[in-house]
PDB file of N, CA, C and O in Angstrom:
ATOM      1  N   UNK A   1      -5.374 -52.312   7.966  1.00  0.00           N
ATOM      2  CA  UNK A   1      -5.823 -52.667   6.684  1.00  0.00           C
ATOM      3  C   UNK A   1      -4.427 -52.806   5.903  1.00  0.00           C
ATOM      4  O   UNK A   1      -3.475 -52.030   5.986  1.00  0.00           O
ATOM      5  N   UNK A   2      -4.508 -53.813   5.231  1.00  0.00           N
ATOM      6  CA  UNK A   2      -3.115 -54.213   4.510  1.00  0.00           C
ATOM      7  C   UNK A   2      -3.443 -53.749   3.114  1.00  0.00           C
ATOM      8  O   UNK A   2      -4.578 -53.893   2.658  1.00  0.00           O
ATOM      9  N   UNK A   3      -2.488 -53.209   2.447  1.00  0.00           N
ATOM     10  CA  UNK A   3      -2.502 -52.887   1.032  1.00  0.00           C
ATOM     11  C   UNK A   3      -2.650 -53.924  -0.046  1.00  0.00           C
ATOM     12  O   UNK A   3      -2.684 -55.112   0.275  1.00  0.00           O
ATOM     13  N   UNK A   4      -2.738 -53.561  -1.279  1.00  0.00           N
ATOM     14  CA  UNK A   4      -2.828 -54.581  -2.240  1.00  0.00           C
ATOM     15  C   UNK A   4      -1.461 -55.401  -2.325  1.00  0.00           C
ATOM     16  O   UNK A   4      -0.363 -54.881  -2.130  1.00  0.00           O
ATOM     17  N   UNK A   5      -1.641 -56.615  -2.609  1.00  0.00           N
ATOM     18  CA  UNK A   5      -0.647 -57.771  -2.610  1.00  0.00           C
ATOM     19  C   UNK A   5      -0.070 -57.934  -1.389  1.00  0.00           C
ATOM     20  O   UNK A   5       1.058 -58.427  -1.417  1.00  0.00           O
ATOM     21  N   UNK A   6      -0.574 -57.630  -0.205  1.00  0.00           N
ATOM     22  CA  UNK A   6      -0.007 -57.986   1.198  1.00  0.00           C
ATOM     23  C   UNK A   6      -0.908 -59.039   1.743  1.00  0.00           C
ATOM     24  O   UNK A   6      -1.638 -58.772   2.698  1.00  0.00           O
ATOM     25  N   UNK A   7      -0.901 -60.155   1.225  1.00  0.00           N
ATOM     26  CA  UNK A   7      -1.822 -61.211   1.555  1.00  0.00           C
ATOM     27  C   UNK A   7      -1.120 -62.588   2.005  1.00  0.00           C
ATOM     28  O   UNK A   7      -1.754 -63.591   2.331  1.00  0.00           O
ATOM     29  N   UNK A   8       0.165 -62.496   1.976  1.00  0.00           N
ATOM     30  CA  UNK A   8       0.902 -63.993   2.321  1.00  0.00           C
ATOM     31  C   UNK A   8       0.784 -63.995   3.988  1.00  0.00           C
ATOM     32  O   UNK A   8       0.481 -63.033   4.694  1.00  0.00           O
ATOM     33  N   UNK A   9       1.053 -65.113   4.339  1.00  0.00           N
ATOM     34  CA  UNK A   9       1.039 -65.478   5.769  1.00  0.00           C
ATOM     35  C   UNK A   9       2.064 -64.340   6.508  1.00  0.00           C
ATOM     36  O   UNK A   9       1.677 -63.665   7.462  1.00  0.00           O
ATOM     37  N   UNK A  10       3.348 -64.232   5.964  1.00  0.00           N
ATOM     38  CA  UNK A  10       4.151 -63.184   6.597  1.00  0.00           C
ATOM     39  C   UNK A  10       3.659 -61.805   6.510  1.00  0.00           C
ATOM     40  O   UNK A  10       3.947 -61.042   7.432  1.00  0.00           O
ATOM     41  N   UNK A  11       2.956 -61.383   5.528  1.00  0.00           N
ATOM     42  CA  UNK A  11       2.174 -60.193   5.721  1.00  0.00           C
ATOM     43  C   UNK A  11       1.196 -60.023   6.776  1.00  0.00           C
ATOM     44  O   UNK A  11       1.144 -59.019   7.486  1.00  0.00           O
ATOM     45  N   UNK A  12       0.389 -61.065   6.871  1.00  0.00           N
ATOM     46  CA  UNK A  12      -0.577 -60.934   7.910  1.00  0.00           C
ATOM     47  C   UNK A  12      -0.140 -61.211   9.240  1.00  0.00           C
ATOM     48  O   UNK A  12      -0.769 -60.787  10.210  1.00  0.00           O
ATOM     49  N   UNK A  13       1.002 -61.967   9.358  1.00  0.00           N
ATOM     50  CA  UNK A  13       1.463 -62.247  10.674  1.00  0.00           C
ATOM     51  C   UNK A  13       2.265 -60.886  11.111  1.00  0.00           C
ATOM     52  O   UNK A  13       2.281 -60.568  12.301  1.00  0.00           O
ATOM     53  N   UNK A  14       2.882 -60.147  10.197  1.00  0.00           N
ATOM     54  CA  UNK A  14       3.512 -58.815  10.504  1.00  0.00           C
ATOM     55  C   UNK A  14       2.261 -57.719  11.068  1.00  0.00           C
ATOM     56  O   UNK A  14       2.285 -57.021  12.082  1.00  0.00           O
ATOM     57  N   UNK A  15       1.249 -57.834  10.097  1.00  0.00           N
ATOM     58  CA  UNK A  15      -0.147 -56.731  10.462  1.00  0.00           C
ATOM     59  C   UNK A  15      -0.704 -57.252  11.681  1.00  0.00           C
ATOM     60  O   UNK A  15      -1.216 -56.364  12.364  1.00  0.00           O
ATOM     61  N   UNK A  16      -0.780 -58.576  12.245  1.00  0.00           N
ATOM     62  CA  UNK A  16      -1.294 -58.975  13.405  1.00  0.00           C
ATOM     63  C   UNK A  16      -0.533 -58.478  14.606  1.00  0.00           C
ATOM     64  O   UNK A  16      -1.037 -57.946  15.595  1.00  0.00           O
ATOM     65  N   UNK A  17       0.835 -58.736  14.381  1.00  0.00           N
ATOM     66  CA  UNK A  17       1.815 -58.074  15.391  1.00  0.00           C
ATOM     67  C   UNK A  17       1.701 -56.717  15.766  1.00  0.00           C
ATOM     68  O   UNK A  17       1.782 -56.259  16.905  1.00  0.00           O
ATOM     69  N   UNK A  18       1.496 -56.085  14.654  1.00  0.00           N
ATOM     70  CA  UNK A  18       1.371 -54.523  14.688  1.00  0.00           C
ATOM     71  C   UNK A  18      -0.026 -54.152  15.435  1.00  0.00           C
ATOM     72  O   UNK A  18      -0.011 -53.313  16.336  1.00  0.00           O
ATOM     73  N   UNK A  19      -1.150 -54.749  15.069  1.00  0.00           N
ATOM     74  CA  UNK A  19      -2.323 -54.612  15.763  1.00  0.00           C
ATOM     75  C   UNK A  19      -2.150 -54.992  17.277  1.00  0.00           C
ATOM     76  O   UNK A  19      -2.649 -54.262  18.132  1.00  0.00           O
ATOM     77  N   UNK A  20      -1.601 -55.881  17.550  1.00  0.00           N
ATOM     78  CA  UNK A  20      -1.255 -56.326  19.042  1.00  0.00           C
ATOM     79  C   UNK A  20      -0.495 -55.123  19.725  1.00  0.00           C
ATOM     80  O   UNK A  20      -0.922 -54.665  20.785  1.00  0.00           O
ATOM     81  N   UNK A  21       0.361 -54.735  19.262  1.00  0.00           N
ATOM     82  CA  UNK A  21       1.283 -53.458  19.610  1.00  0.00           C
ATOM     83  C   UNK A  21       0.458 -52.481  19.850  1.00  0.00           C
ATOM     84  O   UNK A  21       0.383 -52.091  21.015  1.00  0.00           O
ATOM     85  N   UNK A  22      -0.269 -51.916  18.942  1.00  0.00           N
ATOM     86  CA  UNK A  22      -1.183 -50.817  19.083  1.00  0.00           C
ATOM     87  C   UNK A  22      -2.150 -50.977  20.214  1.00  0.00           C
ATOM     88  O   UNK A  22      -2.288 -50.116  21.083  1.00  0.00           O
ATOM     89  N   UNK A  23      -2.799 -52.076  20.180  1.00  0.00           N
ATOM     90  CA  UNK A  23      -3.776 -52.305  21.125  1.00  0.00           C
ATOM     91  C   UNK A  23      -3.283 -52.367  22.584  1.00  0.00           C
ATOM     92  O   UNK A  23      -4.083 -52.111  23.484  1.00  0.00           O
ATOM     93  N   UNK A  24      -2.087 -52.673  22.845  1.00  0.00           N
ATOM     94  CA  UNK A  24      -1.246 -52.684  23.859  1.00  0.00           C
ATOM     95  C   UNK A  24      -1.224 -51.170  24.620  1.00  0.00           C
ATOM     96  O   UNK A  24      -1.333 -50.941  25.825  1.00  0.00           O
ATOM     97  N   UNK A  25      -1.067 -50.329  23.634  1.00  0.00           N
ATOM     98  CA  UNK A  25      -1.022 -49.014  23.951  1.00  0.00           C
ATOM     99  C   UNK A  25      -2.120 -48.203  24.371  1.00  0.00           C
ATOM    100  O   UNK A  25      -1.969 -47.202  25.072  1.00  0.00           O
ATOM    101  N   UNK A  26      -3.334 -48.658  23.915  1.00  0.00           N
ATOM    102  CA  UNK A  26      -4.668 -48.030  24.239  1.00  0.00           C
ATOM    103  C   UNK A  26      -4.885 -48.009  25.694  1.00  0.00           C
ATOM    104  O   UNK A  26      -4.452 -48.924  26.395  1.00  0.00           O
ATOM    105  N   UNK A  27      -5.600 -46.909  26.233  1.00  0.00           N
ATOM    106  CA  UNK A  27      -6.128 -46.965  27.639  1.00  0.00           C
ATOM    107  C   UNK A  27      -6.963 -48.043  27.899  1.00  0.00           C
ATOM    108  O   UNK A  27      -6.856 -48.745  28.904  1.00  0.00           O
ATOM    109  N   UNK A  28      -7.859 -48.211  26.954  1.00  0.00           N
ATOM    110  CA  UNK A  28      -8.745 -49.543  27.083  1.00  0.00           C
ATOM    111  C   UNK A  28      -8.661 -50.238  25.758  1.00  0.00           C
ATOM    112  O   UNK A  28      -9.160 -49.800  24.721  1.00  0.00           O
ATOM    113  N   UNK A  29      -7.899 -51.505  25.893  1.00  0.00           N
ATOM    114  CA  UNK A  29      -7.819 -52.349  24.727  1.00  0.00           C
ATOM    115  C   UNK A  29      -9.035 -52.562  24.147  1.00  0.00           C
ATOM    116  O   UNK A  29     -10.066 -52.564  24.819  1.00  0.00           O
ATOM    117  N   UNK A  30      -9.018 -52.762  22.827  1.00  0.00           N
ATOM    118  CA  UNK A  30     -10.162 -53.301  21.963  1.00  0.00           C
ATOM    119  C   UNK A  30     -10.530 -54.737  22.409  1.00  0.00           C
ATOM    120  O   UNK A  30      -9.704 -55.555  22.814  1.00  0.00           O
ATOM    121  N   UNK A  31     -11.817 -54.949  22.294  1.00  0.00           N
ATOM    122  CA  UNK A  31     -12.294 -56.351  22.523  1.00  0.00           C
ATOM    123  C   UNK A  31     -11.966 -57.311  21.492  1.00  0.00           C
ATOM    124  O   UNK A  31     -11.722 -58.503  21.681  1.00  0.00           O
ATOM    125  N   UNK A  32     -11.981 -56.676  20.347  1.00  0.00           N
ATOM    126  CA  UNK A  32     -11.690 -57.625  19.048  1.00  0.00           C
ATOM    127  C   UNK A  32     -10.699 -57.003  18.129  1.00  0.00           C
ATOM    128  O   UNK A  32     -10.807 -55.788  17.966  1.00  0.00           O
ATOM    129  N   UNK A  33      -9.861 -57.561  17.576  1.00  0.00           N
ATOM    130  CA  UNK A  33      -8.873 -57.027  16.500  1.00  0.00           C
ATOM    131  C   UNK A  33      -9.296 -57.570  15.215  1.00  0.00           C
ATOM    132  O   UNK A  33      -9.711 -58.728  15.166  1.00  0.00           O
ATOM    133  N   UNK A  34      -9.232 -56.859  14.194  1.00  0.00           N
ATOM    134  CA  UNK A  34      -9.459 -57.194  12.774  1.00  0.00           C
ATOM    135  C   UNK A  34      -8.539 -56.784  11.730  1.00  0.00           C
ATOM    136  O   UNK A  34      -8.316 -55.580  11.601  1.00  0.00           O
ATOM    137  N   UNK A  35      -7.972 -57.634  10.960  1.00  0.00           N
ATOM    138  CA  UNK A  35      -7.036 -57.326   9.858  1.00  0.00           C
ATOM    139  C   UNK A  35      -7.787 -57.348   8.525  1.00  0.00           C
ATOM    140  O   UNK A  35      -8.314 -58.381   8.110  1.00  0.00           O
ATOM    141  N   UNK A  36      -7.822 -56.256   7.903  1.00  0.00           N
ATOM    142  CA  UNK A  36      -8.644 -56.110   6.652  1.00  0.00           C
ATOM    143  C   UNK A  36      -7.636 -56.262   5.310  1.00  0.00           C
ATOM    144  O   UNK A  36      -6.665 -55.522   5.154  1.00  0.00           O
ATOM    145  N   UNK A  37      -7.929 -57.109   4.559  1.00  0.00           N
ATOM    146  CA  UNK A  37      -7.146 -57.453   3.315  1.00  0.00           C
ATOM    147  C   UNK A  37      -7.951 -57.003   2.039  1.00  0.00           C
ATOM    148  O   UNK A  37      -9.175 -57.141   2.037  1.00  0.00           O
ATOM    149  N   UNK A  38      -7.266 -56.445   0.908  1.00  0.00           N
ATOM    150  CA  UNK A  38      -7.840 -56.175  -0.195  1.00  0.00           C
ATOM    151  C   UNK A  38      -8.150 -57.258  -1.038  1.00  0.00           C
ATOM    152  O   UNK A  38      -8.762 -57.040  -2.083  1.00  0.00           O
ATOM    153  N   UNK A  39      -7.772 -58.522  -0.691  1.00  0.00           N
ATOM    154  CA  UNK A  39      -7.996 -59.773  -1.440  1.00  0.00           C
ATOM    155  C   UNK A  39      -7.808 -60.840  -0.584  1.00  0.00           C
ATOM    156  O   UNK A  39      -7.228 -60.689   0.492  1.00  0.00           O
ATOM    157  N   UNK A  40      -8.322 -62.101  -1.023  1.00  0.00           N
ATOM    158  CA  UNK A  40      -8.177 -63.191  -0.109  1.00  0.00           C
ATOM    159  C   UNK A  40      -6.757 -63.526   0.280  1.00  0.00           C
ATOM    160  O   UNK A  40      -5.845 -63.190  -0.475  1.00  0.00           O
ATOM    161  N   UNK A  41      -6.497 -64.196   1.462  1.00  0.00           N
ATOM    162  CA  UNK A  41      -5.242 -64.631   1.854  1.00  0.00           C
ATOM    163  C   UNK A  41      -4.586 -65.436   0.746  1.00  0.00           C
ATOM    164  O   UNK A  41      -5.263 -66.224   0.086  1.00  0.00           O
ATOM    165  N   UNK A  42      -3.340 -65.269   0.530  1.00  0.00           N
ATOM    166  CA  UNK A  42      -2.680 -66.301  -0.368  1.00  0.00           C
ATOM    167  C   UNK A  42      -2.583 -67.714  -0.238  1.00  0.00           C
ATOM    168  O   UNK A  42      -2.444 -68.444  -1.219  1.00  0.00           O
ATOM    169  N   UNK A  43      -2.651 -68.143   0.968  1.00  0.00           N
ATOM    170  CA  UNK A  43      -2.797 -69.413   1.542  1.00  0.00           C
ATOM    171  C   UNK A  43      -3.918 -69.569   2.264  1.00  0.00           C
ATOM    172  O   UNK A  43      -4.165 -68.754   3.153  1.00  0.00           O
ATOM    173  N   UNK A  44      -4.696 -70.535   2.029  1.00  0.00           N
ATOM    174  CA  UNK A  44      -5.957 -70.896   2.427  1.00  0.00           C
ATOM    175  C   UNK A  44      -6.112 -71.054   4.100  1.00  0.00           C
ATOM    176  O   UNK A  44      -7.114 -70.694   4.718  1.00  0.00           O
ATOM    177  N   UNK A  45      -5.132 -71.556   4.595  1.00  0.00           N
ATOM    178  CA  UNK A  45      -4.846 -71.655   6.113  1.00  0.00           C
ATOM    179  C   UNK A  45      -4.585 -70.470   6.904  1.00  0.00           C
ATOM    180  O   UNK A  45      -4.764 -70.515   8.121  1.00  0.00           O
ATOM    181  N   UNK A  46      -4.135 -69.300   6.274  1.00  0.00           N
ATOM    182  CA  UNK A  46      -3.714 -68.276   7.096  1.00  0.00           C
ATOM    183  C   UNK A  46      -4.673 -67.618   7.882  1.00  0.00           C
ATOM    184  O   UNK A  46      -4.277 -67.359   9.019  1.00  0.00           O
ATOM    185  N   UNK A  47      -5.896 -67.249   7.590  1.00  0.00           N
ATOM    186  CA  UNK A  47      -6.687 -66.669   8.344  1.00  0.00           C
ATOM    187  C   UNK A  47      -7.011 -67.406   9.690  1.00  0.00           C
ATOM    188  O   UNK A  47      -6.909 -66.846  10.782  1.00  0.00           O
ATOM    189  N   UNK A  48      -7.384 -68.626   9.535  1.00  0.00           N
ATOM    190  CA  UNK A  48      -7.541 -69.500  10.752  1.00  0.00           C
ATOM    191  C   UNK A  48      -6.336 -69.629  11.679  1.00  0.00           C
ATOM    192  O   UNK A  48      -6.468 -69.627  12.903  1.00  0.00           O
ATOM    193  N   UNK A  49      -5.168 -69.741  11.072  1.00  0.00           N
ATOM    194  CA  UNK A  49      -4.008 -69.795  11.846  1.00  0.00           C
ATOM    195  C   UNK A  49      -3.691 -68.616  12.614  1.00  0.00           C
ATOM    196  O   UNK A  49      -3.328 -68.672  13.789  1.00  0.00           O
ATOM    197  N   UNK A  50      -3.840 -67.438  11.890  1.00  0.00           N
ATOM    198  CA  UNK A  50      -3.649 -66.195  12.598  1.00  0.00           C
ATOM    199  C   UNK A  50      -4.626 -65.871  13.679  1.00  0.00           C
ATOM    200  O   UNK A  50      -4.281 -65.240  14.678  1.00  0.00           O
ATOM    201  N   UNK A  51      -5.928 -66.328  13.472  1.00  0.00           N
ATOM    202  CA  UNK A  51      -6.830 -66.188  14.584  1.00  0.00           C
ATOM    203  C   UNK A  51      -6.432 -67.190  15.835  1.00  0.00           C
ATOM    204  O   UNK A  51      -6.534 -66.865  17.018  1.00  0.00           O
ATOM    205  N   UNK A  52      -5.995 -68.371  15.393  1.00  0.00           N
ATOM    206  CA  UNK A  52      -5.619 -69.290  16.659  1.00  0.00           C
ATOM    207  C   UNK A  52      -4.487 -68.951  17.261  1.00  0.00           C
ATOM    208  O   UNK A  52      -4.314 -69.294  18.431  1.00  0.00           O
ATOM    209  N   UNK A  53      -3.621 -68.295  16.641  1.00  0.00           N
ATOM    210  CA  UNK A  53      -2.331 -67.976  17.442  1.00  0.00           C
ATOM    211  C   UNK A  53      -2.488 -66.448  18.066  1.00  0.00           C
ATOM    212  O   UNK A  53      -2.123 -66.266  19.228  1.00  0.00           O
ATOM    213  N   UNK A  54      -2.973 -65.470  17.376  1.00  0.00           N
ATOM    214  CA  UNK A  54      -3.007 -64.013  17.788  1.00  0.00           C
ATOM    215  C   UNK A  54      -4.264 -63.496  18.172  1.00  0.00           C
ATOM    216  O   UNK A  54      -4.320 -62.374  18.677  1.00  0.00           O
ATOM    217  N   UNK A  55      -5.528 -64.342  17.951  1.00  0.00           N
ATOM    218  CA  UNK A  55      -6.849 -63.801  18.193  1.00  0.00           C
ATOM    219  C   UNK A  55      -7.116 -62.786  17.369  1.00  0.00           C
ATOM    220  O   UNK A  55      -7.911 -61.947  17.793  1.00  0.00           O
ATOM    221  N   UNK A  56      -6.599 -62.618  16.154  1.00  0.00           N
ATOM    222  CA  UNK A  56      -6.929 -61.467  15.295  1.00  0.00           C
ATOM    223  C   UNK A  56      -7.785 -61.987  14.118  1.00  0.00           C
ATOM    224  O   UNK A  56      -7.410 -62.901  13.382  1.00  0.00           O
ATOM    225  N   UNK A  57      -8.827 -61.411  14.009  1.00  0.00           N
ATOM    226  CA  UNK A  57      -9.829 -61.688  12.841  1.00  0.00           C
ATOM    227  C   UNK A  57      -9.297 -61.351  11.382  1.00  0.00           C
ATOM    228  O   UNK A  57      -8.860 -60.208  11.243  1.00  0.00           O
ATOM    229  N   UNK A  58      -9.278 -62.060  10.447  1.00  0.00           N
ATOM    230  CA  UNK A  58      -8.972 -61.402   9.006  1.00  0.00           C
ATOM    231  C   UNK A  58     -10.182 -61.457   8.232  1.00  0.00           C
ATOM    232  O   UNK A  58     -10.918 -62.444   8.224  1.00  0.00           O
ATOM    233  N   UNK A  59     -10.382 -60.450   7.610  1.00  0.00           N
ATOM    234  CA  UNK A  59     -11.434 -60.242   6.676  1.00  0.00           C
ATOM    235  C   UNK A  59     -10.865 -59.727   5.279  1.00  0.00           C
ATOM    236  O   UNK A  59      -9.830 -59.074   5.147  1.00  0.00           O
ATOM    237  N   UNK A  60     -11.730 -60.140   4.249  1.00  0.00           N
ATOM    238  CA  UNK A  60     -11.182 -59.503   2.949  1.00  0.00           C
ATOM    239  C   UNK A  60     -12.467 -59.510   1.810  1.00  0.00           C
ATOM    240  O   UNK A  60     -13.373 -60.343   1.767  1.00  0.00           O
ATOM    241  N   UNK A  61     -12.298 -58.491   1.025  1.00  0.00           N
ATOM    242  CA  UNK A  61     -13.365 -58.194   0.079  1.00  0.00           C
ATOM    243  C   UNK A  61     -13.295 -59.365  -0.881  1.00  0.00           C
ATOM    244  O   UNK A  61     -12.295 -59.988  -1.239  1.00  0.00           O
ATOM    245  N   UNK A  62     -14.768 -59.564  -1.280  1.00  0.00           N
ATOM    246  CA  UNK A  62     -15.043 -60.591  -2.298  1.00  0.00           C
ATOM    247  C   UNK A  62     -15.892 -59.916  -3.313  1.00  0.00           C
ATOM    248  O   UNK A  62     -16.332 -58.813  -2.990  1.00  0.00           O
ATOM    249  N   UNK A  63     -16.200 -60.386  -4.486  1.00  0.00           N
ATOM    250  CA  UNK A  63     -17.169 -59.839  -5.356  1.00  0.00           C
ATOM    251  C   UNK A  63     -18.610 -59.691  -4.725  1.00  0.00           C
ATOM    252  O   UNK A  63     -19.338 -58.749  -5.035  1.00  0.00           O
ATOM    253  N   UNK A  64     -18.949 -60.580  -3.908  1.00  0.00           N
ATOM    254  CA  UNK A  64     -20.179 -60.558  -3.251  1.00  0.00           C
ATOM    255  C   UNK A  64     -20.209 -59.541  -1.945  1.00  0.00           C
ATOM    256  O   UNK A  64     -21.300 -59.100  -1.581  1.00  0.00           O
ATOM    257  N   UNK A  65     -19.197 -59.234  -1.360  1.00  0.00           N
ATOM    258  CA  UNK A  65     -19.032 -58.462  -0.283  1.00  0.00           C
ATOM    259  C   UNK A  65     -17.896 -58.775   0.463  1.00  0.00           C
ATOM    260  O   UNK A  65     -16.808 -58.429   0.003  1.00  0.00           O
ATOM    261  N   UNK A  66     -17.958 -59.502   1.778  1.00  0.00           N
ATOM    262  CA  UNK A  66     -16.848 -59.727   2.679  1.00  0.00           C
ATOM    263  C   UNK A  66     -16.739 -61.250   2.964  1.00  0.00           C
ATOM    264  O   UNK A  66     -17.712 -62.004   2.955  1.00  0.00           O
ATOM    265  N   UNK A  67     -15.574 -61.597   3.195  1.00  0.00           N
ATOM    266  CA  UNK A  67     -15.435 -63.057   3.783  1.00  0.00           C
ATOM    267  C   UNK A  67     -14.325 -63.102   4.873  1.00  0.00           C
ATOM    268  O   UNK A  67     -13.459 -62.235   4.989  1.00  0.00           O
ATOM    269  N   UNK A  68     -14.436 -64.126   5.602  1.00  0.00           N
ATOM    270  CA  UNK A  68     -13.536 -64.219   6.979  1.00  0.00           C
ATOM    271  C   UNK A  68     -14.382 -64.692   8.067  1.00  0.00           C
ATOM    272  O   UNK A  68     -15.589 -64.904   7.944  1.00  0.00           O
ATOM    273  N   UNK A  69     -13.786 -64.831   9.010  1.00  0.00           N
ATOM    274  CA  UNK A  69     -14.291 -65.334  10.407  1.00  0.00           C
ATOM    275  C   UNK A  69     -15.127 -64.160  10.980  1.00  0.00           C
ATOM    276  O   UNK A  69     -14.658 -63.032  11.130  1.00  0.00           O
ATOM    277  N   UNK A  70     -16.423 -64.512  11.295  1.00  0.00           N
ATOM    278  CA  UNK A  70     -17.231 -63.533  12.012  1.00  0.00           C
ATOM    279  C   UNK A  70     -17.397 -62.234  11.292  1.00  0.00           C
ATOM    280  O   UNK A  70     -17.395 -61.170  11.911  1.00  0.00           O
ATOM    281  N   UNK A  71     -17.542 -62.303   9.990  1.00  0.00           N
ATOM    282  CA  UNK A  71     -17.821 -61.003   9.182  1.00  0.00           C
ATOM    283  C   UNK A  71     -18.934 -60.061   9.802  1.00  0.00           C
ATOM    284  O   UNK A  71     -18.798 -58.855  10.011  1.00  0.00           O
ATOM    285  N   UNK A  72     -20.003 -60.788  10.047  1.00  0.00           N
ATOM    286  CA  UNK A  72     -21.233 -60.083  10.532  1.00  0.00           C
ATOM    287  C   UNK A  72     -20.931 -59.253  11.744  1.00  0.00           C
ATOM    288  O   UNK A  72     -21.392 -58.112  11.772  1.00  0.00           O
ATOM    289  N   UNK A  73     -20.218 -59.687  12.739  1.00  0.00           N
ATOM    290  CA  UNK A  73     -19.895 -59.010  13.972  1.00  0.00           C
ATOM    291  C   UNK A  73     -18.904 -57.842  13.614  1.00  0.00           C
ATOM    292  O   UNK A  73     -19.129 -56.721  14.070  1.00  0.00           O
ATOM    293  N   UNK A  74     -17.917 -58.052  12.887  1.00  0.00           N
ATOM    294  CA  UNK A  74     -16.974 -57.167  12.535  1.00  0.00           C
ATOM    295  C   UNK A  74     -17.583 -55.807  11.901  1.00  0.00           C
ATOM    296  O   UNK A  74     -17.290 -54.643  12.174  1.00  0.00           O
ATOM    297  N   UNK A  75     -18.510 -56.308  10.981  1.00  0.00           N
ATOM    298  CA  UNK A  75     -19.151 -55.177  10.033  1.00  0.00           C
ATOM    299  C   UNK A  75     -20.336 -54.664  10.793  1.00  0.00           C
ATOM    300  O   UNK A  75     -20.923 -53.722  10.259  1.00  0.00           O
ATOM    301  N   UNK A  76     -20.778 -55.080  11.879  1.00  0.00           N
ATOM    302  CA  UNK A  76     -22.091 -54.617  12.584  1.00  0.00           C
ATOM    303  C   UNK A  76     -23.164 -55.101  11.770  1.00  0.00           C
ATOM    304  O   UNK A  76     -24.026 -54.243  11.578  1.00  0.00           O
ATOM    305  N   UNK A  77     -23.379 -56.206  11.232  1.00  0.00           N
ATOM    306  CA  UNK A  77     -24.496 -56.619  10.409  1.00  0.00           C
ATOM    307  C   UNK A  77     -24.968 -57.785  11.003  1.00  0.00           C
ATOM    308  O   UNK A  77     -25.604 -58.545  10.273  1.00  0.00           O
ATOM    309  N   UNK A  78     -24.782 -58.124  12.275  1.00  0.00           N
ATOM    310  CA  UNK A  78     -25.225 -59.255  12.750  1.00  0.00           C
ATOM    311  C   UNK A  78     -26.699 -59.274  12.975  1.00  0.00           C
ATOM    312  O   UNK A  78     -27.134 -58.204  13.400  1.00  0.00           O
ATOM    313  N   UNK A  79     -27.620 -60.268  12.788  1.00  0.00           N
ATOM    314  CA  UNK A  79     -28.947 -60.183  12.758  1.00  0.00           C
ATOM    315  C   UNK A  79     -29.287 -60.194  14.495  1.00  0.00           C
ATOM    316  O   UNK A  79     -28.655 -60.797  15.361  1.00  0.00           O
ATOM    317  N   UNK A  80     -30.461 -59.343  14.657  1.00  0.00           N
ATOM    318  CA  UNK A  80     -30.834 -59.002  15.996  1.00  0.00           C
ATOM    319  C   UNK A  80     -31.406 -60.138  16.611  1.00  0.00           C
ATOM    320  O   UNK A  80     -31.803 -60.076  17.774  1.00  0.00           O
TER     321      UNK A  80
END
């Protein structure tokens, strides 16, 4: 989870690298990695770019709930 005002590409890239480092140290690596933001990314292209490069999903809060790639899977709300 990145704190308030940490939504630029540089912030997200740093968070993704940290997630990959942590995942590398786990006895059983996670199947999916999710970076959670307090607000939408500063640049529209960053979430897709981060996923394309690092395979890290980026999610952020909206007034209606959550946004980002595969939010249903990340939040466990996928229809059965």
